[in-house]
N, C-alpha and C positions, 0 to 999 in steps of 0.2 A: 224886819224883825229885830230891832235893836236889843232886845233882852237876850239875844243868841250869845251876847258877849259874857252873859253872867251863867251861862249853862255849865254844868260840870263836864269834865272830859269824857265820863261814861255816857252822858247823854248826847254829847257831840259825836261821839264815835258810833254809837248805836244807830242815831238819825242818819248820818251819812251812809252807813252800810245799809239801811233799809231804803234810803232814797236811790241809791246806786241800784239796788235790786228791783225796786219799783219800776225805774226807767227801763231797765233791760227787759222786764217782763212786758212792760207795757208796749215797747216796740216790737217785740216778738209777735205780739196778737196780730199786727197787720199782716204778718206771714202766715198766719195760721198755725203757729208753733207756740209750744211751751218750752221751757228750759229742759224738761225730760226729753221732749222731741228732738231738741238740737243736739242733746248728748247722744241719744240713739242714733241719729242720722250721722254724726260723726264717727260713730263706730262702724256703722255699715259702709260709709264711704271709705273708710281706711281699710276695713278688712275684706271687702268685696262680697260675694254670695255667702251667707252666713245664716245659721239658724236662730230663731227666737231664744233658745236655750242659751247659746253661746253669747248673743247680745246681752242678755240678762246677766250672765256671769261675768262679762267684761265690765259692765256698769255696776256690777255689786248689788242686784235686786233680785227679788224672785221672778221666776218666768211669768207667773201669772199678773204680777204688777206691771211688768213690761208689756204684757199683751194689751193692755188698755192704750197704752203709749203707741204702740205699733199700729193698732187698729185705727187710731186717730190720723197717723202719718199715711197710712194706705188710703183712707177716706179722701184726704187732700191731694192724693196723687203724688206724694213724695217718695213712697217706697212701693215695690211690687213683691208679690209672692209667687214662687213657682215650685213645683214638685220636685223633691229631692231624688235625683236619679239612682242614688246609692240606697236610699231607705224611702220607699214610695209611701210610707205612712206619714212622713213629715215634709215640711216645706222649708225652702230657703229664701231669705229676704235679699232684695237688692234695691239700690238707690235708683231713682229715676232722674232725667235730666232737671225736671222741675225741683226734685229734692236737692240736686246739687246747687242750683240757683239760689234756693231759700237759704241753704246751709252757708253758702258764700255771703248772702246779705247778712245773715246772723252773726257771722264772724266780723264783718265789717261793723255792725252795731257794736259788737263787744269791743272791738279795737276803739271805736270813737268813743265810747264811755270810759274806756280805760285811760283816754288821754286827757280827761277833763282835769283841770287845775294840776294839782301836784301828783296825781295819781300815777304819771308815767315816769317820775323821776326814781331812779334807782335808790336814792337815799330815802325817800319815802318808804318804798318796799323794805328797806332795812330796817327803818324805824318801827314798822308794823311787826316784821318778824321779832324784834327785841321786846315789843310789847307782849307778843303772844308767848315768848319764851318766859318773861317776867310773870305773866299771869299764870302760865302752867305751873310754875313753882308755888303760885298762891292757892292752887286748888282748882284751876280752870281747865286743867288738861283733859278732863272728862269729854270736852267738846271735840277733841281731835281724835278720840278713840274711835277704831273703826272707819277713819276718814279714807277715801280714796280719791285719786286724781279727779273723779267725775263728781265729787261730793263738795259742796260749798264750804268756805272757809268757816262759816257759822255752824256747820255740822248739821244743817237742816236736813230734813227727811225728803226721799224722792217723791214720795205721795204728795207732800205739800206743794213740791215744786211742780207736779204734774197738774194740780189743781188750777195753778195759775191765780190763786188768791193772795191777796196782802191785805194787812192792816197797818195803817200807819200811826196807830195810838201811841201814847207815851210810855206805858209800862211794858216791860220785857214780857210778861205773860200774856199781852193782848197781841203780840205780833205772831202772825202765822208765816213763819219763813219760808223763803222761795230760793231753791237752788239757782244759781246764775253762774254762767261761764265767767262772767266778770268777777265773781266772787271766788272763782277757783285759782286764786293767786298765792295762796299759801297752803301748803301741805306739810306733814310731818317730815316728808323727804325733803322738802325745801329747807325746813329749819335745820335739818341735819346737815345738809350741803353747805348752808350759810355759816353753821358753827365750825365745820371743817376748814372752811376758808379763813375764818377768823384766827384759827389756831396756827396758820402757817406764818 
């Protein structure tokens, strides 16, 4: 596509981000996962036996929203439920061996995608942070509001991530964004850390 050399910076950045997200989500499908599933699996693997409410709290979504993701993970044999011995009315969640396997594969996919071209270079990350800082001052900071380490850098919604849908149309309004672990590269905390290092 020779005309790509004439694209605006805005179009180049948004297209690269959408392609990265699409590639990540497409490869997760072969594991029976969505990004929402990877996020939930990561929390359960890290925390051990945990309640659905606690998983939802750590991810930053409603327990009801998390319920759909957990039901999908359970149906694929990635997690299991067991009665809570302290509160018999509730269940605790744990990760299965199969869940650990697919989580490891998902993390490998993430690392592989994050190493494409210039993505792995620290200078490139610094450039992205500078761009985000500049755009924040130009009124783009709304995207970062309420951002958590489990939320994509584009500020996309958890429900969109869970759906596994994407649209590679040209207009921003046409894009149904997908959370991806690959896109979890820049958070407000990272910007603050980067700024503090620059002030030394």
